[in-house]
VEXDO-237722 format. One record per residue (C-alpha): x, y, z; residue in one letter. Coordinates in steps of 0.05 Angstrom, whole numbers, plus 5000, padded with zeros to 4 digits. Each point is the difference from the previous one (the first is absolute). Layout:
BEGIN
XYZa ...
END
This chain:
BEGIN
923756239216m 494249855047a 497449484951s 506749664997n 500449975076q 493049715002s 502049474950s 506249825041i 495849965064g 494949554966e 505549534976k 503149985069a 493249835030k 499149434950r 506849725016i 498750055075e 493649614994i 503249494953s 505549865051l 494749715047r 498349464950f 507049844974t 503349845067n 503850654998g 503449844933d 501150694969m 501149744929e 493449615001k 496550595033a 502350464945k 497749494949l 493149955032m 499550755007a 501350084925s 494749494982g 505049464981g 498649495054m 493349655014f 499149605063d 492449965000i 495349604955t 492850255005v 494649474991v 493950384974k 493349665001g 492650184990k 494349525018f 492549914998l 496349555049i 494149854954v 495449665049d 500950545053q 499950614954d 506750235029v 506050264961s 506850295016g 507450034983f 506549935038f 507450164996l 504949515033a 507150255005y 505349445002f 507150205018n 503649494956v 506850215026t 498749965074g 494849454990e 494250295040y 493150274984i 500650765009a 492550164997a 493249774978v 495050564982k 493049904974s 493150304993v 493449624998i 493050264984v 493149705008s 498450014926n 503249784934n 502450694978s 507549905010i 501149404955f 498050334934p 502850695018r 507049835024i 505449854949r 504949545035i 505450134948f 500650735021e 506150235040e 499649805073w 500650725024k 493650184963s 496549385029l 502350195070y 497050694992k 493549654978n 500149585064i 500450645042i 494450324959a 495449395004f 501149945075q 496350665009k 493649724971g 493849805039d 499749304970d 506949765024t 501049375041i 505449965053n 505949654964p 503849815063e 497849275000k 501349934925f 507050315007n 501649525057s 497249404962d 504250174938m 506350115041l 498949325034g 498549664934s 506350284967f 504149715058i 496249345001k 500549874925v 507150294997d 499150404937v 506750365008f 503749574948p 494650134949d 499850755015v 507550034993q 499749634933k 493950414979e 496149364988n 493550364983l 496649364975d 500749665067y 498150625040l 493950114955s 497449315019s 502150005073t 497750695023i 492749894981p 500049395045e 502550435057m 494450504988i 494949444997k 502449765068e 499950705030s 492850144977f 497649285007t 497650024928s 500849554940s 498150524949n 505850494993v 502650394940k 507150255006c 505450334958q 507350075022v 506150384974d 507150135024l 504350635003e 506950165026q 501650605044t 504350175061s 499150095075s 502050724989l 493950124955e 495549685052l 502550485053v 499250604955l 492849784984m 498449945074g 499249245002v 501149725070d 505449474994i 500349415047m 507549925008v 502349425045p 504850325050t 506349665025a 497250015070g 493649654981e 503949474961a 504749875058a 494249945049q 496249524955e 506149594988e 501649945074s 492849805016q 498249594941g 506249684970a 503449395027e 506850165030p 505649804953r 505749705037s 507250004975v 500649404952p 504549455025e 498849394956s 499049964924e 492749845013f 499150625043e 503650424947k 495249744947k 493950185042l 503050695015s 501150114925e 492849834984i 497350445056e 504350584977s 495850034937k 494050215041a 498750635039q 496549605055f 499249275018v 493949805041v 497749355031e 495549564959g 497149304995s 496949594944c 492649864995l 499349255005l 495549624951s 500849265016p 495249744946v 500550464939k 506550365015g 507049944969k 505949705036l 505250505021i 505449584967s 496550134933d 499450765011i 504650414955a 502050735000p 495050424962g 493849635025e 494750385038r 498049715067i 495650185059y 503750285060v 497750135071i 503350605035l 499049895075p 504750555027s 497350645032r 505750444976d 498350664963p 502349764932i 495849365003t 494050415021q 500950474941k 500249404952i 493649715031l 496650684994d 502150054926a 497249314985y 493950125046k 501949325027a 496649985068r 494349625031n 494550365037t 503949895064d 506350314969g 503949354992s 504149944935p 497349664938l 504749684949p 503150444946v 503149814933i 507450084989g 505249794947r 505449515020v 506750344989m 504849495031e 499749295025k 505949775043v 501249325033p 500350125074n 506949785021e 498850205072a 494049525007a 495549594956k 495850244942g 501050654963c 499550755005i 495650404953l 500750744986y 493550274971v 498950704973l 493650255034v 500650754984a 504950474966k 506849875032g 497349555055i 501549265007y 496349515045a 504849485027k 496949325012m 503649415032i 496549354984e 503049375030e 495249504969e 498449864927n 492850195009v 494950194947k 498650754996i 494950434964q 502450344936t 496150474956e 499049454948i 497749475050t 495250505031a 496850134933v 499549264987a 496949885068t 494850554989r 498449694932g 498849315030e 495750315055s 495850354948t 499149354961r 498049635064e 494950555016e 497249974929n 499449234999e 493449975040p 497150544955n 501849604937r 496749375029i 493750405017l 499950324931n 500649324965w 494649705045t 495150574983l 501949934927y 498349255000v 493550125037i 498150534950f 501449534941i 496049445032l 494250495012l 500150204927i 499949274978i 494349855048a 495950594972l 501349764928i 497649295018v 493850275035i 498050464941f 501249434950s 495149565037m 494450514999l 
END
């Protein structure tokens, strides 16, 4: 009898916890409590920084239903022991216990910066669609680049795997979950998003419809490139362009922090975003661009002139030309030395033949 009551109490506890992550939907809560509903995809990764003799592994918990990153947990040690010892295909619960165990060692490195870097990179690169689709090939090529950036290293080995679980299981395992509260969202929206007036004209209705697709809309402007850039009239949705985010609102500041896009004086540097919509500006000249700069965040840019702007492709081309220009004097010098060397050899041959 006591065992039966204990079982009922445990089930009630699981349902109670599940209700927090299912917006109070009892049917979904019961499904999650019984193990029939997964709202979390765990990105599991181990890595070795070869040139720094550092290794570690991490667990990143993506809530694919609520579309937020619930937690990033990791452990890093000042040797290469973790990479060969950890099996990334093991169940995440076992790996989480390993993280706790490794953190008690004397050779651990504070993972706070790494966790913050990874969280920022996940937002910057917008890996959510690929996590939701379980696109392991893409994540296996993208995440090592994030780790390279975090450790400022070009020699990184990494292995990644995915696993499904639920927010309930995270709570029961003692994982601290970063849940965006309604109060925080409302405050950020009031401080960071542009006020959306009641649509009056068809043009305003169209803009309102576009902006409704984003959680927040922030102010932005294009990075001009008068010589090597691309005309705005030729820009199409899907292209990646450079965006300047001048506003001081909290959301813009979070984006700049995620990109690490600040000068030494704190002023914003350009970030890369994907053009989602391009609309002729009926209220004035030019056009309006809506650019995805982070998960659920659009930068709205009103450009009245058909100016040339910097895109990801034109930036690469410009860097390539700069490199060629820098290498040109070296090529001339090398050819000059080569000719001098040949002439010297010929002179020596003539001299020895006359002896």
